C-alpha positions as CSV (number, residue, x, y, z in Angstrom):
1,M,-0.2,0.3,-0.3
2,S,1.4,3.9,-1.0
3,K,1.2,6.0,1.7
4,I,-0.9,9.7,0.0
5,G,1.7,12.7,-0.4
6,E,1.3,15.0,1.9
7,H,-0.2,17.7,-1.3
8,E,-1.6,14.8,-2.7
9,E,-4.1,13.8,0.3
10,D,-5.4,17.7,0.6
11,P,-7.8,17.9,-2.7
12,I,-9.4,14.4,-0.8
13,L,-9.4,15.9,2.7
14,L,-11.5,19.5,0.6
15,F,-13.3,17.5,-1.1
16,S,-14.9,15.3,2.2
17,F,-15.6,18.1,4.3
18,L,-17.5,20.3,0.8
19,K,-19.6,16.6,1.1
20,G,-20.3,17.2,4.8
21,D,-17.7,14.9,6.8
22,N,-16.3,16.5,9.7
23,N,-13.5,13.9,10.5
24,A,-12.0,16.0,7.7
25,F,-12.3,19.5,8.7
26,S,-10.8,18.2,11.6
27,S,-7.9,17.0,9.8
28,I,-7.5,19.7,7.8
29,Y,-7.1,21.5,11.2
30,N,-5.1,19.7,12.7
31,K,-2.1,19.4,9.9
32,Y,-2.2,23.0,9.1
33,V,-3.1,24.7,12.9
34,D,1.0,25.1,13.9
35,E,2.5,25.6,10.7
36,L,-0.5,29.1,10.6
37,F,0.8,29.4,14.5
38,A,4.3,29.3,13.2
39,Y,3.8,31.5,9.9
40,G,2.2,34.0,12.4
41,M,5.1,34.1,14.9
42,G,6.9,35.2,12.0
43,L,5.0,38.0,10.9
44,G,5.2,39.5,14.6
45,F,1.9,39.0,16.0
46,E,1.2,38.0,19.8
47,R,-0.1,34.7,20.6
48,E,-3.1,35.8,22.0
49,T,-4.3,38.0,19.1
50,L,-2.8,35.0,16.5
51,K,-4.2,32.1,18.8
52,D,-8.2,34.3,17.7
53,A,-7.2,34.6,14.3
54,I,-6.6,31.1,13.5
55,Q,-10.0,30.6,15.0
56,D,-11.2,32.8,12.8
57,T,-9.6,31.3,10.0
58,F,-10.7,28.2,10.9
59,F,-14.8,29.6,11.6
60,K,-14.9,31.1,8.0
61,F,-13.9,28.1,5.9
62,Y,-15.7,26.0,7.5
63,T,-19.2,28.5,7.0
64,N,-18.2,29.6,3.5
65,K,-18.0,26.1,2.1
66,K,-19.8,27.5,-1.1
67,Q,-16.3,30.0,-1.9
68,L,-13.9,26.6,-1.1
69,E,-15.7,25.1,-4.2
70,G,-12.4,26.5,-6.6
71,V,-9.7,25.9,-4.3
72,T,-6.8,24.0,-5.0
73,H,-4.3,24.1,-2.8
74,L,-5.4,23.7,0.8
75,K,-2.3,25.2,2.5
76,Y,-1.9,28.6,0.1
77,Y,-5.5,28.9,0.8
78,L,-5.1,28.9,4.5
79,F,-2.4,31.4,4.5
80,R,-3.8,33.7,2.3
81,M,-7.0,33.3,4.7
82,L,-5.2,34.1,8.3
83,K,-2.6,36.7,6.3
84,N,-5.9,38.6,5.2
85,R,-7.3,38.4,9.4
86,L,-4.1,39.1,10.7
87,F,-3.5,42.1,8.4
88,D,-7.6,42.8,9.2
89,I,-6.7,43.1,12.8
90,Y,-3.6,45.0,12.7
91,K,-5.8,47.7,10.4
92,S,-8.3,47.7,12.9
93,S,-6.3,48.3,15.9
94,N,-3.4,51.2,14.0
95,K,-6.3,53.2,12.7
96,E,-4.0,56.6,13.2
97,N,-0.8,54.7,11.8
98,I,-2.1,52.8,9.2
99,I,0.8,51.8,6.6
100,D,1.3,49.9,3.7
101,V,1.2,45.1,5.2
102,T,4.0,44.7,3.0
103,D,6.4,47.1,5.8
104,L,5.7,44.7,8.7
105,P,8.8,43.0,9.7
106,F,8.8,39.0,9.6
107,L,10.3,38.1,12.8
108,I,10.9,34.3,12.0
109,E,12.8,32.2,15.0
110,P,14.9,29.5,14.7
111,S,11.7,28.1,17.3
112,V,9.5,27.9,15.3
113,L,11.2,25.4,13.3
114,D,11.6,23.1,15.8
115,E,9.3,20.5,14.6
116,L,12.0,20.6,11.7
117,I,15.3,20.2,13.7
118,A,16.4,16.9,14.8
119,N,17.5,17.5,19.0
120,E,21.3,16.1,18.3
121,D,22.3,19.0,15.9
122,K,19.9,21.4,16.9
123,A,21.8,23.7,18.9
124,T,24.4,23.7,16.1
125,I,22.0,24.0,13.5
126,E,19.8,26.8,15.6
127,T,22.4,29.0,15.4
128,E,23.6,29.0,11.8
129,I,19.8,30.0,10.9
130,K,19.9,32.9,13.4
131,N,22.9,33.7,11.9
132,L,21.4,33.7,8.1
133,L,18.7,35.1,8.9
134,K,20.0,38.0,10.7
135,I,21.6,39.4,6.6
136,L,18.0,39.1,5.5
137,T,15.5,41.4,4.8
138,D,11.4,41.2,6.7
139,R,10.7,40.3,2.8
140,Q,13.4,38.0,1.9
141,K,13.0,36.0,5.3
142,E,9.2,35.8,4.7
143,A,10.1,34.3,1.4
144,V,12.1,32.0,2.2
145,Y,10.2,31.1,4.8
146,L,7.1,30.6,2.7
147,R,8.8,28.6,-0.1
148,F,11.2,26.6,1.5
149,I,10.1,25.7,4.9
150,Q,6.8,25.5,3.8
151,E,6.7,24.4,0.2
152,L,4.6,27.1,-1.1
153,E,5.0,27.6,-5.0
154,Y,6.5,30.8,-6.6
155,E,2.8,32.2,-7.6
156,E,1.5,31.6,-4.1
157,V,4.2,33.5,-2.3
158,A,3.4,35.9,-4.8
159,N,0.0,36.9,-4.0
160,L,0.7,36.4,-0.3
161,L,3.3,39.8,-0.2
162,D,1.7,41.0,-3.3
163,M,4.5,40.8,-5.9
164,T,4.2,39.4,-9.1
165,A,6.3,35.7,-9.3
166,P,9.5,37.0,-11.4
167,A,9.7,39.0,-8.6
168,V,9.5,36.4,-5.9
169,R,12.1,34.1,-7.6
170,K,14.7,37.5,-8.1
171,L,14.2,38.1,-4.4
172,I,14.6,34.4,-3.4
173,S,17.8,34.4,-5.6
174,R,19.1,37.6,-4.2
175,A,18.3,36.3,-1.1
176,I,20.4,33.1,-2.0
177,K,22.8,34.8,-3.1
178,R,23.2,37.3,-0.1
179,M,23.9,34.2,2.2
180,R,26.4,32.7,0.1
181,D,28.6,35.7,-0.6
182,E,28.5,35.6,3.8
183,N,29.9,32.0,3.1
184,F,27.3,30.4,4.9
């Protein structure tokens, strides 16, 4: 029996959910809640605000099934929903100080990657990652995180960052070059 790949499972889960299977919704929630939380932390939101936003995201996801019928990439869709909700919260709390949401810092820390790193090499790898991230701009950090940690496609990263796909490719390419130039 072959194991279904992570991304191959999503359309099946989504289809089951749209047909009324609440277990499929639970599976989607459990599969992505931690990744959404890590992404929100990287965007610099407080834990409680982030927890509320994730709940809002999943509530909207659950109650607006008709909007889900054309969704082809579930992970990207959830990331986009969360980012939109977080920026709505940010805008409403900072009415007098409205800035472009693309200027917000991306604060990914190695602790967000804890589950991705083996315990034996954790300290060494965390130090290396922290040093690499210090040399990147916030935009580069977010793009690299979305592309390589969350494995989103360039077009999806572009949509999340309000950029074009070629611009994202260039941004990531410059980030990689910058890391290589720093002899890492």
